[in-house]
N, C-alpha and C positions, 0 to 999 in steps of 0.2 A: 501594414498596419495591424496592430494588436489591440487586443482589449485588457485592460488592468484593474485590478480590484486592489484599492488601497485602503486600509484602515487607518484611523487616527488622522484623518485628511484636513481638518478645520485650520490647522495650524502649524508652526515649526516645519521639520523636515518633511512631514506627511504632506502637508500643504505645497510646498516646494516640489515634491515627486509628482503630485499630480498636475502642476502647471507645468513641469518639465515634459511630462509623457504627452499632455496635449499639445504643446509647442511642437513636439516630434511628430504629430500626426496621428496619435494614438486616440483610442478611446477609452473612457475612464470612468469605473463605477467606484465613487468615492464615498467614504463612510467616516461616520463621527456621531459622537453621542447627540449632536444637534446637527441635522442636514443643513438647516437654515445658514449656519456659520459657514459652511463649505461654499455656499452659493454666494454669500457676502463676500468670501476672501477672493474667489474666482467667479467673477460675473461674466456674463457675455460669453460665456465658453459654447453656447450652442448646444447641438444635440451629441456633442462628442462626449459631454460630461453628464453623468446619471449620478446624483446625489441622494443618499438614504440615510436614515440615523440607524445606529448599530452601537450597542455597548456590547463590546466583545464578550464580556463575561456572561451573556445571555446565548447560551447554545442554540436554543430553538430559533432565536431571532437571527442569528448568524446562517441557520440553514435556510431560512426564507430568504434572507437578503441575496444569498447566492442563488437560489432560485429565481429570483426576480431580476438579478443582473443578467443571467443567462437569457431568460425570456427577453430583456430589453435588447441586448447586444448580440446575441445568439451563440456565445462562446465566453470563455474566460482563458487569457493566455498566461497573464503574469499576477502572482498573488504576492502583494506586498504586507507583512505583517509587521505595521509600523505603530500601532496603537501602545502606548507604554504608560508607565506609572515610575516615579522616583521616589525613594525614602534615603534620607540622609540621618545619620547616626550610628555611633558605634554599635556593634553586633549586640550586646548587652543592654545597651539603651532602647534598641528598637521595641516597641510592643507587640504583642501577639497580633492585636488587631491590624496594625500598619503593617507587620509583614504579611499578614495572609492578603491583605488588599493588594500588596504590590505583586504576589504570586498569582492572585486571580486575574488581574490584568495581563502580566508580562507573560504568564506561562500559560495558565488555564484558558485564557483569552485567546492567545494565539493557538492553541491545541483546537479550540472550539470553531476557528476559523479554517483549519485545515482539515478537521473532519467534515466540514460543511463544503470545502471547495475541491478537496481531492478527488471524490468520486467523478467529478466533472473532468478533470485533468486526465484522471486514469481512462475513462471512456474515450476522449479524444487521442489517447497515448500521446500527449504533448502538453508542456506548459514549463512553467518556472516559478519556484517557489522563491521570494527572497524574505528572509528572517532578520529583522533589525535587531541586531545585539548591540554592542558598544565595545569600546576599548576596555570597560569593564565587566566584559563577558569573557575576557580573556587574561586580563591582569587584576588581582585584587588590590583594593586600597583602604585604608583606614578611613572610616566614616561610610563607606559605600557597601559595607559587607553584605547586608541584605539584598539591596539592589544587584551586586555582582552575583550572588547566589540565583536570583532569578534570569540573569543573562546567561550565566554558565548553565543552566538549566536548558535555555534556547539552543545554546551551541551543542549540548549534549543529544538533544533529540533531532537536531538538525542534522548532525553527522550520521546518525542512524536512519533518519530519512532518506537521506542522498542516496545511501547504499539500498534502501528499499524501493524508491521510485525511479532511480536511475535506470535501469532495465526496461522500465515502462514508457521511456521517452521524456521524462520529467527532472528537471535540472532543479538543483538547491544552491542557494547562496546565502551565506551568514554574513551580514554586514556590520562592520565594526567602526563606527565614527570614533573619532577623539572629541576635543573640545569644539563644538560649533556654535556661532552666534545665533541660538534659537531661545525660546523662552523655557527651557527645560529647567533652568535653576529657578524659575519664579514658582510663587507659591500656587499658582494654577497648575502646574505640572509636577512640583515635587513637594513631599511631605518631609517637614524637618521635624525631628523628634524634640519636644519639648524636656524630656527627661535628658540631664544633663549629669554625667559623672565625673567628679572632679579628676580622678587617675585618668581620664582620658582627653585632659586638656591639650596635650600635646600632640595627640593623634588624630582622634576624631574631632575633637575640639578645633583643632588647626585647619581640617578639611572644611568643616563649617564655615570659619572664617575665610577661607580661600574662595569658597564658592560664593560668598557675597562679595567679594573684592572682583571676581573675574565676570560674574554676571553681566550680558550683554556686551562683554570686551574680550569674549573667546576668539581665538585666531581663525577658526574655520568659517567659510562662506557657505552656508546651506544650499543656496542656488548651485553653486558648483558640485555640492555632494549629490544633490538631486540630479544634475545633469549627468554625472558619473554613474549613479545607478540605473538611469534610462538607458545609458548607452550599453549597459551588460545585460539589462533585461529582455530575455528570451534568446539571448545569444548561446548556441551550442558549445561554445568553449568558456563559458562563464565559469568563474572561479568558486571554489567552495565558501573561501572565505576571502572577503575583499576589506583591507583596512582603507579608512578615509582621513587622511590629514597627516603630517610630518609628524605630530605628538604620538598619535597611534601606532604608526609605524617604528617608532623610536623604542617606544615602551613593548611592543610585541617583540622586537628583536631582543632587547634586553631581556625579556624573560626567556625566551628561547635559548639565549646563550648560557644564562643562568640555571635554566633545567638542564642542559646539556652536561654542564660542568657538573652539576650536583650528581646527576644519574652515573656519571663516570667515576665519581669519587667514591661512591657507595656500591659499585657493580659487584664487588666481591660478596658484600652482604646478601646482594640479591640472589647471586648464582649459588650461596651456600645452603639454600633452603629446600632443595630437592631430596628425595630419597637417596640413600646411597645405592650403588648398582648393587644387585644381589649376585 
């Protein structure tokens, strides 16, 4: 039995992760902006569930929550940075306010939780950090540029984190879901810019129309995604990256192939930039 700390746990994939972890016999410290929403979503969990309110952009509160979770359960074994915010619009269309709000939650919020939790994991010399990214954290798409950039940032610091905490007995996994049937595309989770530039009608505009069409008709089953995450939680051989969904797997494979071909095509230029031998 492990103790899980899950942020953004009141709905969507976060709530499914909490439910799957409880079903597997784990104890869970679950957080969301409104703790009552967690208890309403997952009633009758008994003493295995401890729910509390946390806005991940509040670093001081994140520290308090971790301290309270350790006092309640005695330890933390798996930290799931799931709280997130979406923003849809062409890079030029997204306002500074909307871009900063996305970074505040997706990047700085995750860092707040890590700064609070890592001292506990380091003292234990064990633990597993699971940072939720997206297929959009590996592959950029028209209309998702700012959201992509937040998840690219998560992937960047997670790669470095894995090298830093690995020698201390702590694992790191970046989870990259494709399209799953959650409320991510609803207005409660996704900010869609009202600024529309006609020149982007066939790129970001097409993505806006696609998002409306596929909402609540995505191919991925969030309960199955949560079960997969719980299966690898705390495992010594957990991957650095975990793609979820055939759509994500295909897009990542396509980008890897494209990058390899482009790198090979421009190899001579790359090798032409060193100083000449003296």
